[in-house]
Phi, psi and omega in degrees: 000126182295323182293328178294325177296322181296316180294317181296315184292328180289329178291327180287337183089177183288150179286147180293149180295150177292133179280150181277151171283165180303318179292321177294321181297317181295313180297318177297320178299314180295314180299311181292324178295310180303316179299314183293320178297321175294320177298319181295315176305313181299318180295319182294336179267355182278161179291340180287342184274128180266093184300318183294320178297316178295314182298324182288345185255349184259158185281328187228080181300327177296319181294322178295320178295321178298317177301311181299326177286352175122359179291164178296150180278353176232146180273163177305320180296319178296322177300313181301315179298317179297315177301316178296322186278327188234356183280196184295327179299320181292329176296318179299314178296320176300315181297320175298318180296314181295325178297316179295322179293319181294320177298319178299316181294321177295320177297316178301317176301315178295320178295322183284340178272000000 
């Protein structure tokens, strides 16, 4: 009976949302970041934006002006630092660290027995 199925499914509650794969998560992050940066640029170019107030409060007005004009929001050196910390090299280092920690824990267990 179809109505019985509705009652049963409402008792169970909503089904949990599907989790994103790593690739979907990365892609969604890139799309949403690009979209938000464009919205920020548009707002900064609108008459409602007080440019003088913003410029007086930021550390690098020239960089901000370049961003509003269409330049990247990150510098090449910032990209390099990010790649070192979060890129493939960091994954290799993390794996090595975790392997060392696991080896240390195994040794401690053997010593305690």
